[in-house]
LUMLO-672066 format. One record per residue (C-alpha): residue number from 0; y, z, x. Coordinates in pm, whole numbers, plus 50000, padded with zeros to 5 digits. Each point is the difference from the previous one (the first is absolute). Layout:
! residues N
+-----+-------+-------+-------+
:  nr :     v :     w :     u :
+-----+-------+-------+-------+
: NUM :     Y :     Z :     X :
...
+-----+-------+-------+-------+
***
This chain:
! residues 323
+-----+-------+-------+-------+
:  nr :     v :     w :     u :
+-----+-------+-------+-------+
:   0 : 52547 : 49630 : 50301 :
:   1 : 49741 : 49935 : 50274 :
:   2 : 49753 : 49716 : 49963 :
:   3 : 49688 : 50063 : 49795 :
:   4 : 49673 : 50053 : 50192 :
:   5 : 49768 : 49702 : 50011 :
:   6 : 49624 : 49953 : 49974 :
:   7 : 49867 : 49796 : 50293 :
:   8 : 49625 : 50061 : 49973 :
:   9 : 49740 : 50094 : 49739 :
:  10 : 49645 : 50132 : 50024 :
:  11 : 49732 : 50097 : 49750 :
:  12 : 49654 : 50149 : 50055 :
:  13 : 49722 : 50078 : 49752 :
:  14 : 49639 : 50115 : 49996 :
:  15 : 49923 : 49810 : 50324 :
:  16 : 50304 : 50088 : 50214 :
:  17 : 49862 : 49839 : 50316 :
:  18 : 50018 : 49664 : 49821 :
:  19 : 50370 : 50028 : 49915 :
:  20 : 50125 : 49849 : 50326 :
:  21 : 49863 : 49933 : 50349 :
:  22 : 50096 : 50320 : 50181 :
:  23 : 50043 : 50054 : 50376 :
:  24 : 49696 : 50150 : 50172 :
:  25 : 50170 : 50334 : 50063 :
:  26 : 50080 : 50029 : 49630 :
:  27 : 49648 : 49898 : 49893 :
:  28 : 49861 : 50276 : 50222 :
:  29 : 50233 : 50252 : 49837 :
:  30 : 49908 : 49866 : 49655 :
:  31 : 49632 : 50069 : 50062 :
:  32 : 50051 : 50370 : 50068 :
:  33 : 50269 : 50095 : 49749 :
:  34 : 49967 : 50127 : 49645 :
:  35 : 50023 : 49776 : 49698 :
:  36 : 50367 : 50004 : 49902 :
:  37 : 50097 : 49947 : 50365 :
:  38 : 49775 : 49695 : 50016 :
:  39 : 50181 : 49851 : 49702 :
:  40 : 50342 : 50077 : 50152 :
:  41 : 49912 : 49857 : 50343 :
:  42 : 49869 : 49678 : 49844 :
:  43 : 50291 : 49943 : 49761 :
:  44 : 50267 : 50103 : 50251 :
:  45 : 49842 : 49787 : 50270 :
:  46 : 50027 : 49698 : 49772 :
:  47 : 50361 : 50083 : 49909 :
:  48 : 50108 : 50053 : 50360 :
:  49 : 49832 : 49675 : 50106 :
:  50 : 50171 : 49821 : 49711 :
:  51 : 50334 : 50137 : 50119 :
:  52 : 49934 : 49922 : 50366 :
:  53 : 50002 : 50367 : 50098 :
:  54 : 49631 : 50073 : 50066 :
:  55 : 50033 : 50145 : 50351 :
:  56 : 49714 : 50228 : 50110 :
:  57 : 50047 : 50008 : 50378 :
:  58 : 50368 : 50049 : 50077 :
:  59 : 50198 : 50325 : 50027 :
:  60 : 50072 : 50199 : 49684 :
:  61 : 50267 : 49839 : 49782 :
:  62 : 50246 : 50274 : 49896 :
:  63 : 50174 : 49776 : 49744 :
:  64 : 49678 : 49912 : 49813 :
:  65 : 49818 : 50245 : 49775 :
:  66 : 49794 : 50055 : 49687 :
:  67 : 50056 : 50143 : 49652 :
:  68 : 49673 : 50033 : 49811 :
:  69 : 49950 : 50108 : 49639 :
:  70 : 49666 : 50135 : 49879 :
:  71 : 49883 : 50180 : 49689 :
:  72 : 49690 : 50161 : 50151 :
:  73 : 50033 : 49941 : 50374 :
:  74 : 49719 : 50167 : 50191 :
:  75 : 49817 : 50130 : 49691 :
:  76 : 49667 : 49837 : 50091 :
:  77 : 50018 : 50130 : 50357 :
:  78 : 50072 : 50353 : 49883 :
:  79 : 49703 : 49982 : 49763 :
:  80 : 49770 : 49880 : 50278 :
:  81 : 50126 : 50271 : 50237 :
:  82 : 49953 : 50272 : 49739 :
:  83 : 49651 : 49873 : 49922 :
:  84 : 49905 : 50026 : 50367 :
:  85 : 50116 : 50360 : 50010 :
:  86 : 49814 : 50092 : 49683 :
:  87 : 49676 : 49834 : 50107 :
:  88 : 49990 : 50091 : 50371 :
:  89 : 50252 : 50278 : 50053 :
:  90 : 50226 : 50000 : 50307 :
:  91 : 49777 : 49740 : 50168 :
:  92 : 50093 : 49761 : 49720 :
:  93 : 50374 : 50021 : 50076 :
:  94 : 50041 : 49649 : 50134 :
:  95 : 50296 : 49975 : 50242 :
:  96 : 50022 : 49627 : 49929 :
:  97 : 50041 : 50059 : 49627 :
:  98 : 50229 : 50300 : 50051 :
:  99 : 50257 : 49782 : 50178 :
: 100 : 50029 : 49787 : 49685 :
: 101 : 50020 : 50278 : 49740 :
: 102 : 50377 : 49970 : 49975 :
: 103 : 50169 : 49742 : 49779 :
: 104 : 50210 : 49855 : 50282 :
: 105 : 49694 : 49907 : 50206 :
: 106 : 50011 : 49636 : 49888 :
: 107 : 50368 : 49960 : 50090 :
: 108 : 49935 : 50162 : 50336 :
: 109 : 49707 : 49772 : 50080 :
: 110 : 50208 : 49697 : 49905 :
: 111 : 50289 : 50113 : 50220 :
: 112 : 49767 : 50051 : 50296 :
: 113 : 49822 : 49667 : 49953 :
: 114 : 50315 : 49789 : 49974 :
: 115 : 50236 : 50199 : 50225 :
: 116 : 50227 : 50106 : 49715 :
: 117 : 50211 : 50270 : 50162 :
: 118 : 50260 : 50032 : 49724 :
: 119 : 49987 : 50201 : 49676 :
: 120 : 49648 : 50079 : 49880 :
: 121 : 50009 : 50121 : 49640 :
: 122 : 49735 : 50062 : 49737 :
: 123 : 50106 : 50052 : 49638 :
: 124 : 49788 : 50118 : 49711 :
: 125 : 50128 : 49964 : 49645 :
: 126 : 49685 : 49906 : 49817 :
: 127 : 49946 : 49636 : 49919 :
: 128 : 50374 : 49934 : 50041 :
: 129 : 49974 : 50075 : 50372 :
: 130 : 49985 : 49635 : 50110 :
: 131 : 50331 : 49901 : 49843 :
: 132 : 50151 : 50330 : 50112 :
: 133 : 49906 : 49908 : 50358 :
: 134 : 50172 : 49662 : 49970 :
: 135 : 50316 : 50165 : 49872 :
: 136 : 49999 : 50270 : 50267 :
: 137 : 49951 : 49736 : 50268 :
: 138 : 50301 : 49810 : 49865 :
: 139 : 50203 : 50321 : 50017 :
: 140 : 49895 : 50063 : 50362 :
: 141 : 50104 : 49649 : 50098 :
: 142 : 50334 : 50038 : 49822 :
: 143 : 50057 : 50326 : 50192 :
: 144 : 49938 : 49823 : 50332 :
: 145 : 49683 : 50199 : 50075 :
: 146 : 49791 : 49691 : 50080 :
: 147 : 50005 : 49622 : 50029 :
: 148 : 49657 : 49937 : 49845 :
: 149 : 49762 : 50210 : 49791 :
: 150 : 49652 : 49939 : 49865 :
: 151 : 50022 : 50128 : 49642 :
: 152 : 49776 : 50006 : 49696 :
: 153 : 49709 : 50179 : 49837 :
: 154 : 49631 : 50063 : 50060 :
: 155 : 49720 : 50199 : 49844 :
: 156 : 49626 : 50022 : 50055 :
: 157 : 49753 : 50094 : 49727 :
: 158 : 49644 : 50125 : 49997 :
: 159 : 49752 : 50225 : 49824 :
: 160 : 50175 : 50321 : 50103 :
: 161 : 50332 : 49886 : 49856 :
: 162 : 49835 : 49876 : 49680 :
: 163 : 49822 : 50334 : 49953 :
: 164 : 50322 : 50195 : 50057 :
: 165 : 50190 : 49782 : 49753 :
: 166 : 49730 : 50044 : 49736 :
: 167 : 49988 : 50377 : 50049 :
: 168 : 50379 : 50019 : 49966 :
: 169 : 50010 : 49795 : 49681 :
: 170 : 50177 : 49706 : 50161 :
: 171 : 49761 : 49738 : 49866 :
: 172 : 50051 : 49768 : 49707 :
: 173 : 50228 : 49753 : 50178 :
: 174 : 49947 : 49701 : 50220 :
: 175 : 49725 : 50039 : 50258 :
: 176 : 50151 : 50097 : 50338 :
: 177 : 49955 : 49735 : 50268 :
: 178 : 50093 : 50003 : 50366 :
: 179 : 50253 : 49778 : 50174 :
: 180 : 50297 : 49995 : 50233 :
: 181 : 50309 : 49786 : 49946 :
: 182 : 50282 : 50016 : 50254 :
: 183 : 50299 : 49802 : 50121 :
: 184 : 50205 : 49989 : 50317 :
: 185 : 50350 : 50094 : 49894 :
: 186 : 50276 : 49922 : 50250 :
: 187 : 50368 : 50045 : 50052 :
: 188 : 50144 : 49660 : 49906 :
: 189 : 50206 : 49965 : 50317 :
: 190 : 49707 : 50094 : 50225 :
: 191 : 49773 : 49755 : 49818 :
: 192 : 50256 : 49723 : 50032 :
: 193 : 50047 : 50071 : 50372 :
: 194 : 49633 : 49939 : 50070 :
: 195 : 49979 : 49696 : 49773 :
: 196 : 49765 : 50159 : 49745 :
: 197 : 49935 : 49826 : 49670 :
: 198 : 50122 : 50190 : 49694 :
: 199 : 49744 : 50017 : 49720 :
: 200 : 50207 : 50224 : 49774 :
: 201 : 50288 : 50243 : 49988 :
: 202 : 49975 : 50353 : 49861 :
: 203 : 50309 : 50024 : 49783 :
: 204 : 49972 : 50338 : 49828 :
: 205 : 49783 : 50309 : 49970 :
: 206 : 49984 : 50314 : 49789 :
: 207 : 49757 : 50287 : 49954 :
: 208 : 49977 : 50272 : 49740 :
: 209 : 49785 : 50245 : 49813 :
: 210 : 49914 : 49988 : 49632 :
: 211 : 49887 : 50345 : 49881 :
: 212 : 49921 : 49886 : 49645 :
: 213 : 49773 : 49696 : 50037 :
: 214 : 49796 : 50117 : 49704 :
: 215 : 50302 : 49989 : 49772 :
: 216 : 50107 : 49706 : 49786 :
: 217 : 50280 : 49909 : 50243 :
: 218 : 50021 : 49965 : 50377 :
: 219 : 50368 : 50035 : 50085 :
: 220 : 49920 : 50051 : 50367 :
: 221 : 49832 : 49660 : 50018 :
: 222 : 50302 : 49833 : 49839 :
: 223 : 50236 : 50177 : 50239 :
: 224 : 49794 : 49908 : 50307 :
: 225 : 49992 : 49631 : 49907 :
: 226 : 50373 : 50003 : 49927 :
: 227 : 50075 : 50166 : 50336 :
: 228 : 49795 : 49745 : 50194 :
: 229 : 50175 : 49710 : 49823 :
: 230 : 50341 : 50157 : 50059 :
: 231 : 49936 : 50046 : 50372 :
: 232 : 49884 : 49639 : 50020 :
: 233 : 50297 : 49871 : 49803 :
: 234 : 49753 : 49804 : 49784 :
: 235 : 50025 : 49970 : 49623 :
: 236 : 49685 : 50052 : 49796 :
: 237 : 50045 : 49650 : 49854 :
: 238 : 49982 : 49851 : 50350 :
: 239 : 49652 : 50134 : 50081 :
: 240 : 49743 : 49723 : 50030 :
: 241 : 49697 : 50231 : 49980 :
: 242 : 49906 : 50364 : 49955 :
: 243 : 49692 : 50161 : 50153 :
: 244 : 49940 : 50335 : 49829 :
: 245 : 49723 : 50259 : 50023 :
: 246 : 49956 : 50293 : 49769 :
: 247 : 49618 : 50032 : 49979 :
: 248 : 49831 : 49944 : 49663 :
: 249 : 50099 : 50321 : 49823 :
: 250 : 50367 : 49945 : 50089 :
: 251 : 50015 : 49626 : 49936 :
: 252 : 50174 : 50023 : 49662 :
: 253 : 50252 : 50252 : 50132 :
: 254 : 50083 : 49786 : 50303 :
: 255 : 50035 : 49689 : 49783 :
: 256 : 50243 : 50182 : 49769 :
: 257 : 50200 : 50128 : 50299 :
: 258 : 50020 : 49650 : 50147 :
: 259 : 50111 : 49858 : 49668 :
: 260 : 50279 : 50258 : 49990 :
: 261 : 50100 : 49955 : 50364 :
: 262 : 49975 : 49620 : 50014 :
: 263 : 50071 : 49889 : 49645 :
: 264 : 49806 : 49687 : 49909 :
: 265 : 49632 : 50010 : 50092 :
: 266 : 49923 : 49795 : 50309 :
: 267 : 49692 : 49895 : 50195 :
: 268 : 49821 : 50301 : 50141 :
: 269 : 49734 : 49997 : 50269 :
: 270 : 49769 : 50300 : 49996 :
: 271 : 49667 : 50139 : 50110 :
: 272 : 49699 : 49782 : 49924 :
: 273 : 49625 : 50011 : 50045 :
: 274 : 50042 : 50118 : 50360 :
: 275 : 50042 : 50353 : 49867 :
: 276 : 50269 : 50256 : 50079 :
: 277 : 50099 : 49943 : 50363 :
: 278 : 50197 : 50327 : 50001 :
: 279 : 50273 : 50001 : 50269 :
: 280 : 49929 : 49635 : 50088 :
: 281 : 50037 : 49875 : 49641 :
: 282 : 50377 : 49967 : 49969 :
: 283 : 50063 : 49862 : 50352 :
: 284 : 49732 : 49738 : 49932 :
: 285 : 50159 : 49929 : 49662 :
: 286 : 50340 : 49958 : 50165 :
: 287 : 49853 : 49745 : 50242 :
: 288 : 49825 : 49816 : 49716 :
: 289 : 50321 : 49988 : 49798 :
: 290 : 50196 : 49863 : 50295 :
: 291 : 49743 : 49725 : 50050 :
: 292 : 50020 : 49908 : 49632 :
: 293 : 50375 : 49935 : 49988 :
: 294 : 50220 : 49735 : 50163 :
: 295 : 50204 : 50065 : 50318 :
: 296 : 50304 : 50215 : 49933 :
: 297 : 49858 : 50155 : 49682 :
: 298 : 50005 : 50379 : 49950 :
: 299 : 49702 : 50210 : 49889 :
: 300 : 49946 : 50364 : 49906 :
: 301 : 49699 : 50213 : 50089 :
: 302 : 49947 : 50331 : 49820 :
: 303 : 49734 : 50266 : 50035 :
: 304 : 49965 : 50290 : 49758 :
: 305 : 49742 : 50252 : 50117 :
: 306 : 49837 : 50231 : 49742 :
: 307 : 50123 : 50287 : 50220 :
: 308 : 50356 : 49907 : 49898 :
: 309 : 50102 : 49841 : 50331 :
: 310 : 50198 : 49677 : 49960 :
: 311 : 50115 : 49726 : 50235 :
: 312 : 50169 : 49664 : 49947 :
: 313 : 50087 : 49724 : 50249 :
: 314 : 50206 : 49686 : 49945 :
: 315 : 49935 : 49715 : 50246 :
: 316 : 50109 : 49639 : 50032 :
: 317 : 49779 : 49724 : 50128 :
: 318 : 50120 : 49833 : 50318 :
: 319 : 49993 : 49633 : 50092 :
: 320 : 49687 : 50032 : 50216 :
: 321 : 49651 : 49975 : 49852 :
: 322 : 49853 : 50343 : 49924 :
+-----+-------+-------+-------+
***
């Protein structure tokens, strides 16, 4: 079995993304003219790349470095603004600047351009589980030899247009959506070791699934996804030091029951708090928080259960370096 991929940098951005990390001038200029979710991604990824020692903005493209981004709503706010311009002003309101960012992979593309990431550039959307899904897909790409380093994680931006859409669609009643980006630099272990990078954590196992009956009394898909992630990691449920699980308020009891079945004895769980529902950033941020809360060498599980039925679970082990 090849070595597990390692986390060598972390970055988080919130409502004031330009305060997340001192960014190079070329990136600050890009930040000022991009749409909201891209601003969050640039800020968080800039911090993660700097943390990993890979924040190059001036050299040639790096074909072995890339990005895997997960997002629940992607460019939703930009699409709403673009549509509003058309409705209010007709063809003259079709902003070419906004149009360029009306695709969900715009943020990943801007990040790749800013930091010379010439490798895989992937955007995944699986509801709120997208962030963990991105981490798992990045681990798979590294295992397949497609890259040496990948920025991976989740990001979502919120605003009045998204809130109105959610209310019209009957998606209210849960935690208040909040915006954030939480990403890591995930590297091939051998490549990281060759350049002397510090190892903050190791991604040991990953699984994704779909639960078509989240409204039922049981959630067999959740149990199976957790079991698959643990099996891939070779970690027993009893050896987990912490669990970070998200199921949103209306699914909390179901997720708790599934965890009890999958893990046996109840154990400490870290979950969403007063910050609101951070959507695709929630579980990656929870994974990082869990890793910080346990001693070196300890294993943790992060789980996200989206109301859409999308599931993702990641097992990671804290390294010897400070996270």
